ZAGU-827919 format. One line per 3 residues: number of its first residue (from 1); their letters; for each residue y negated, x, z negated of C-alpha. Coordinates in pm, 1 decimal, m for minus. Example, Ala and Ser with C-alpha at 12.3 -4.5 7.8 and 13.67 -1.06 7.14 Angstrom:
1) AS) 450.0/1230.0/m780.0; 106.0/1367.0/m714.0
//
This chain:
1) XXX) m4181.9/10617.4/3453.7; m4219.0/10881.2/3150.2; m4279.7/10729.8/2807.6
4) XXX) m4619.6/10774.2/2659.0; m4492.5/10551.5/2278.6; m4631.4/10886.8/2165.2
7) XXX) m4983.3/10805.2/2233.9; m5025.5/10476.9/2169.8; m4818.6/10338.1/1888.8
10) XXX) m4831.1/10395.5/1541.3; m4535.6/10363.3/1323.0; m4574.1/10163.9/961.0
13) XXX) m4409.2/10000.5/729.9; m4679.1/9837.9/542.4; m4775.9/9515.5/725.6
16) XXX) m5152.0/9434.3/781.1; m5183.0/9094.8/512.7; m5260.8/8796.9/672.1
19) XXX) m5107.8/8623.5/1019.5; m5242.0/8697.0/1384.4; m5221.6/8645.6/1632.2
22) XXX) m5292.6/8945.0/1783.8; m4913.2/9014.7/1713.5; m4593.9/9101.4/1915.2
25) XXX) m4259.1/8994.7/1813.3; m3904.5/9103.5/1954.0; m3678.9/8839.3/1822.1
28) XXX) m3350.9/8851.2/1853.1; m3116.2/8511.0/1865.0; m2748.5/8555.1/1863.4
31) XXX) m2820.2/8940.0/2018.0; m3021.0/8824.5/2267.0; m3406.5/8912.6/2313.7
34) XXX) m3626.1/8594.7/2385.6; m3953.0/8634.5/2542.5; m4193.2/8477.3/2716.5
37) XXX) m4142.2/8458.6/3126.2; m4425.3/8604.9/3281.7; m4433.4/8570.7/3632.7
40) XXX) m4092.5/8666.0/3621.6; m4075.4/8968.7/3367.4; m4077.9/8941.6/3050.8
43) XXX) m4287.4/8964.3/2722.8; m4303.0/8984.8/2366.4; m4400.0/8663.8/2184.9
46) XXX) m4738.6/8620.4/2050.7; m4817.4/8592.6/1673.1; m4968.8/8177.2/1711.1
49) XXX) m4626.9/8102.4/1946.5; m4373.3/8295.0/1794.5; m4543.9/8004.2/1457.4
52) XXX) m4446.6/7697.5/1621.9; m4095.3/7819.8/1697.7; m3803.1/7614.0/1592.2
55) XXX) m3567.3/7907.4/1450.0; m3505.1/8006.3/1105.4; m3581.6/8414.8/1040.2
58) XXX) m3254.3/8610.7/878.2; m3486.5/8957.4/873.8; m3798.4/9030.9/991.4
61) XXX) m3921.6/9409.1/945.2; m4257.8/9517.5/1015.4; m4289.5/9781.7/1345.1
64) XXX) m4673.0/9900.3/1356.8; m4959.0/9900.1/1545.4; m4948.0/9869.8/1958.9
67) XXX) m5343.3/9913.0/2148.0; m5395.4/9619.3/1846.5; m5173.6/9511.3/1872.7
70) XXX) m4868.3/9508.8/1495.0; m4537.6/9430.9/1603.9; m4226.5/9341.5/1454.9
73) XXX) m3825.7/9300.6/1509.3; m3743.7/8985.3/1473.5; m3389.9/8841.3/1365.9
76) XXX) m3277.3/8480.4/1340.1; m3064.6/8119.7/1374.0; m3148.0/7893.7/1598.5
79) XXX) m3111.3/7747.3/2003.4; m3304.5/7931.4/2253.7; m3597.7/7728.3/2243.7
82) XXX) m3776.0/7530.5/2610.6; m3977.0/7765.9/2823.6; m3779.1/8119.8/2669.6
85) XXX) m3580.4/8264.2/2790.7; m3313.7/8535.6/2693.1; m3113.1/8805.7/2779.8
88) XXX) m2971.4/9213.3/2634.0; m3185.6/9470.7/2604.8; m3093.0/9571.1/2943.9
91) XXX) m3266.4/9259.0/3101.4; m3553.4/9478.0/3003.4; m3491.7/9778.7/3130.3
94) XXX) m3717.6/9867.4/3408.6; m3864.2/9504.7/3464.8; m4168.1/9598.5/3175.7
97) XXX) m4379.6/9910.4/3080.6; m4210.4/10146.0/3000.3; m4359.0/10139.1/2623.0
100) XXX) m4219.5/9808.0/2590.4; m3866.4/9868.1/2624.5; m3903.3/10136.2/2372.7
103) XXX) m4101.0/9880.8/2119.7; m3760.8/9627.2/2142.4; m3459.4/9903.0/2212.8
106) XXX) m3741.0/10044.3/1829.3; m3647.1/9689.7/1743.3; m3312.6/9644.8/1802.7
109) XXX) m3149.8/9882.6/1652.3; m3406.7/9863.2/1342.4; m3163.6/9565.4/1326.2
112) XXX) m2873.1/9730.1/1330.5; m2904.5/9907.9/1034.3; m3059.1/9683.2/827.1
115) XXX) m2708.9/9485.9/939.3; m2482.4/9743.0/846.7; m2640.9/9875.7/585.6
118) XXX) m2691.9/9572.9/324.8; m2392.3/9797.9/89.8; m2387.3/10191.6/m9.2
121) XXX) m2156.9/10329.2/238.6; m2104.8/10574.6/m123.0; m2036.3/10339.0/m375.4
124) XXX) m2090.3/9977.1/m243.8; m2394.8/9864.2/m438.7; m2650.4/9694.1/m264.3
127) XXX) m2912.9/9808.2/m99.3; m3266.4/9808.6/m119.5; m3552.6/9875.2/125.9
130) XXX) m3668.3/10236.4/42.9; m4022.4/10217.2/m148.3; m4210.1/10504.7/68.9
133) XXX) m3940.5/10560.1/379.5; m3731.1/10323.4/661.6; m3449.1/10338.5/419.5
136) XXX) m3248.3/10220.3/241.8; m3199.9/10294.4/m72.7; m2907.9/10209.9/m375.3
139) XXX) m3024.6/10199.2/m746.6; m2661.9/10251.2/m875.4; m2572.6/10612.1/m689.0
142) XXX) m2911.3/10688.5/m576.1; m2736.6/10719.2/m163.0; m3049.4/10732.3/97.9
145) XXX) m2933.1/10570.6/484.7; m3174.8/10638.0/670.0; m3182.2/10475.5/1038.0
148) XXX) m2912.9/10611.4/1230.0; m2979.5/10894.0/1608.4; m2735.5/10997.4/1806.6
151) XXX) m2810.8/11312.3/1974.0; m2667.0/11371.8/2297.8; m2734.7/11674.7/2562.3
154) XXX) m2845.9/11553.9/2955.8; m2812.0/11827.0/3226.2; m2835.9/11852.6/3557.7
157) XXX) m2703.4/12253.8/3673.8; m2847.3/12337.6/3929.1; m2651.7/12590.8/4266.5
160) XXX) m2914.0/12705.4/4491.7; m3052.1/12367.7/4675.5; m2712.8/12160.0/4533.7
163) XXX) m2692.3/12014.7/4186.2; m2384.9/11908.3/4012.5; m2330.7/11549.8/4031.7
166) XXX) m2030.3/11324.4/3836.0; m1899.5/10932.9/3823.5; m1770.1/10870.0/3519.5
169) XXX) m1421.7/10700.5/3543.6; m1541.2/10290.6/3441.5; m1933.8/10343.0/3637.3
172) XXX) m1798.1/10227.0/4031.7; m1762.8/10374.4/4296.6; m2015.0/10535.8/4455.7
175) XXX) m2216.5/10593.9/4240.6; m2293.9/10962.9/4027.5; m2500.7/11123.7/3773.7
178) XXX) m2571.2/11410.3/3509.1; m2357.6/11524.4/3314.4; m2411.2/11422.3/2928.0
181) XXX) m2251.1/11418.2/2571.5; m2310.4/11300.3/2243.0; m2339.9/11640.4/1996.4
184) XXX) m2001.7/11707.0/1773.6; m2148.7/11844.2/1338.3; m2222.7/12165.4/1385.2
187) XXX) m2302.3/12225.6/1706.3; m2652.5/12373.7/1811.6; m2777.9/12174.8/2123.5
190) XXX) m2709.3/12414.5/2328.3; m2365.5/12504.7/2190.0; m2275.0/12142.0/2333.8
193) XXX) m2411.3/12121.6/2637.8; m2199.7/12448.3/2770.1; m1951.6/12298.9/2557.0
196) XXX) m1925.2/11939.8/2713.5; m1969.9/12124.0/3059.0; m1629.4/12301.9/3054.1
199) XXX) m1481.2/12029.6/2942.7; m1576.0/11740.4/3182.7; m1626.2/12017.6/3502.2
202) XXX) m1477.7/12268.3/3392.0; m1787.5/12543.3/3484.7; m1996.5/12752.4/3275.9
205) XXX) m2338.1/12754.3/3272.7; m2672.0/12975.2/3250.9; m3052.9/12923.3/3253.4
208) XXX) m3048.8/12662.1/3022.2; m3445.2/12535.1/2986.4; m3526.0/12173.8/2822.8
211) XXX) m3686.5/11942.0/3018.1; m3734.8/11677.7/2829.9; m3576.6/11359.7/2587.6
214) XXX) m3592.5/10970.4/2617.0; m3440.8/10708.1/2336.8; m3219.4/10574.6/2442.2
217) XXX) m3083.9/10274.3/2274.9; m2789.1/10172.7/2379.9; m2649.7/10216.8/2115.1
220) XXX) m2873.0/10480.6/1913.8; m2865.8/10744.9/2120.9; m3150.2/11048.1/2126.6
223) XXX) m3139.5/11169.5/2537.3; m3179.9/11555.6/2494.2; m3279.7/11658.5/2869.3
226) XXX) m3186.8/11997.0/3076.8; m3153.1/12184.5/3371.4; m2934.3/12488.6/3420.7
229) XXX) m2830.0/12696.4/3638.7; m2436.6/12727.6/3862.3; m2275.6/13005.7/3616.5
232) XXX) m1919.9/12988.0/3733.0; m1635.7/12868.2/3820.6; m1412.4/12557.7/4071.9
235) XXX) m1464.2/12200.9/3929.0; m1179.6/12081.2/3759.8; m1289.6/11668.5/3602.3
238) XXX) m1141.6/11609.6/3318.3; m862.0/11350.5/3300.8; m986.6/10944.0/3203.7
241) XXX) m1366.0/11073.6/3142.8; m1474.3/11202.2/3502.3; m1302.9/11041.3/3775.7
244) XXX) m1513.4/11282.5/4034.9; m1811.8/11586.5/4022.6; m1950.5/11744.2/4336.7
247) XXX) m2229.0/11910.4/4467.6; m2503.1/11721.7/4633.3; m2771.1/11831.7/4809.8
250) XXX) m3129.2/11750.9/4711.6; m3168.9/11578.8/5049.3; m2848.0/11391.1/5119.6
253) XXX) m2832.5/11225.5/4770.2; m2574.4/11019.5/4666.7; m2641.5/10631.3/4500.8
256) XXX) m2782.9/10726.1/4152.1; m2991.0/10626.5/3877.9; m3253.8/10351.4/3854.2
259) XXX) m3674.3/10576.8/3753.3; m3648.6/10414.9/3436.3; m3321.6/10711.0/3332.4
262) XXX) m3460.3/11053.7/3253.5; m3090.5/11105.4/3481.0; m3320.0/11032.2/3735.0
265) XXX) m3581.3/11219.6/3600.8; m3439.0/11512.3/3592.5; m3296.1/11483.0/3946.0
268) XXX) m3575.4/11389.0/4047.2; m3756.2/11763.2/3938.9; m3550.8/11942.6/4088.1
271) XXX) m3537.6/11706.9/4471.8; m3971.2/11766.2/4417.8; m3897.4/12134.3/4330.8
274) XXX) m3685.8/12175.8/4593.7; m3903.8/11967.3/4883.1; m4206.9/12171.5/4756.6
//
């Protein structure tokens, strides 16, 4: 389920004139994403249905165009309308096409950014929308605040026919995934990868190979995926962070993340390569 948003979505700031039924509204009530249940699957609310909802709109942000539909992120107050459903964003993961999930994630992140940047972080003055960019501008000191993104690495370490998978201390027993961590100020992505692997499991890696990326809106990560080769050391799990880490053969894996996650893409690529 590789994201295809770049092929179909056009990010824009200026909405079209007038109203149209060819619009999608990603509506959030009390942090819950409201949807139209369709054959048991959530869907965005279309323009005609949105006009009749009895909710009080707090903010509305035009996101851009997707396959002829104008897309909006909306936060509102009110009760969940009859005939509609609501869940957190994770409730859409794996249940909608990947471009729709990424649009919903974009909507949630834009609303969160709007709510947390009403005032300037430098001087405290009230901010206003930037004229040309998706940003908040301070009329008093000129500070500009863009939506926050937190780059992080995620890596599958390989050793012959084995892969290194770990279980976070907060995860259920039997569930394993690839290693990951956030980029720190002053680091390159490659430096982050070496540091995180050494910190979390005590080994060294080499031959880093970029694989791909995924927007992960929990809350605002940009996951940068890599494959890397084992270069030495014994597994020593980081106390309080990693409950267990071990080598698994490509044909004898534990419970791993679903196909919607980049960690699974990394794992599947290795498995398919080994199967030939």
